[in-house]
C-alpha positions as CSV (number, residue, x, y, z in Angstrom):
1,M,0.0,0.0,0.0
2,P,1.5,3.3,-1.0
3,C,2.3,5.8,1.6
4,T,0.8,9.3,1.1
5,M,1.8,12.4,2.8
6,E,-0.2,15.6,2.7
7,I,1.4,19.0,2.8
8,S,-0.2,22.3,2.3
9,E,1.1,24.8,-0.2
10,I,2.2,27.1,2.7
11,Q,4.1,24.3,4.4
12,L,5.8,23.4,1.2
13,Y,6.7,27.1,0.6
14,N,8.0,27.5,4.1
15,S,10.1,24.3,3.7
16,L,11.6,25.3,0.4
17,R,12.1,29.0,0.9
18,P,15.3,28.8,3.0
19,K,16.9,26.5,0.4
20,L,15.7,28.1,-2.8
21,G,14.8,31.6,-1.9
22,D,11.5,33.4,-2.3
23,Q,11.1,33.8,-6.0
24,E,12.5,30.3,-6.9
25,T,10.1,28.7,-4.4
26,Q,7.2,30.6,-5.8
27,D,8.2,29.6,-9.3
28,F,8.6,26.0,-8.3
29,I,5.2,25.8,-6.6
30,R,3.5,27.4,-9.6
31,Y,5.3,24.9,-11.9
32,V,4.2,21.9,-9.7
33,K,0.6,23.1,-9.5
34,S,0.4,23.8,-13.3
35,T,1.9,20.4,-14.1
36,V,-0.4,18.5,-11.8
37,K,-3.4,20.4,-13.1
38,N,-2.5,19.7,-16.7
39,E,-1.9,16.0,-16.1
40,F,-5.2,15.7,-14.2
41,M,-7.0,17.4,-17.1
42,E,-5.4,15.1,-19.7
43,K,-6.3,12.0,-17.7
44,E,-9.8,13.3,-17.0
45,E,-10.5,13.6,-20.8
46,K,-9.7,9.9,-21.2
47,F,-12.4,8.7,-18.8
48,L,-15.9,8.0,-20.0
49,T,-18.7,9.8,-18.2
50,K,-22.0,8.0,-17.5
51,D,-23.6,9.8,-20.5
52,D,-20.7,8.8,-22.7
53,K,-21.1,5.2,-21.7
54,V,-24.9,5.3,-22.4
55,D,-24.2,6.8,-25.8
56,L,-21.5,4.2,-26.6
57,T,-23.8,1.4,-25.5
58,R,-26.6,2.8,-27.7
59,S,-24.3,3.1,-30.7
60,I,-23.1,-0.5,-30.3
61,F,-26.7,-1.7,-30.0
62,L,-27.8,0.2,-33.1
63,A,-24.8,-1.1,-35.0
64,S,-25.7,-4.6,-34.0
65,V,-29.3,-4.2,-35.1
66,V,-28.2,-2.9,-38.4
67,N,-25.8,-5.8,-38.8
68,Y,-28.5,-8.3,-37.9
69,V,-30.9,-6.8,-40.5
70,A,-28.1,-6.9,-43.1
71,V,-27.5,-10.6,-42.4
72,L,-31.2,-11.4,-42.6
73,A,-31.5,-9.5,-45.9
74,T,-28.5,-11.4,-47.3
75,L,-30.0,-14.7,-46.3
76,L,-33.4,-13.8,-47.7
77,G,-31.7,-12.8,-51.0
78,I,-29.8,-16.1,-51.1
79,V,-32.9,-18.1,-50.4
80,T,-34.9,-16.2,-53.0
81,F,-32.2,-16.6,-55.6
82,T,-31.9,-20.3,-54.9
83,L,-35.7,-20.9,-55.1
84,N,-35.8,-19.0,-58.4
85,M,-33.0,-21.1,-59.8
86,L,-34.7,-24.3,-58.7
87,N,-38.0,-23.3,-60.3
88,K,-36.5,-22.6,-63.7
């Protein structure tokens, strides 16, 4: 199980300021926040919402129905053609 540690932005700033200085610490925190936000937004776009899942399910169902009708029409055409050939 991964170990997680929470730290506030102020705590991080106060920890890094003596080592990096004020401006560098602010820049670093802005960079981290921006990077995390961008990564989160990229990953969020990859997840299906409930509405997306319903739309996808509906599309798959409709495609299956169309495919089923096409197979039935093909079989009907083959049977009709065969019966016509046998009657001649």
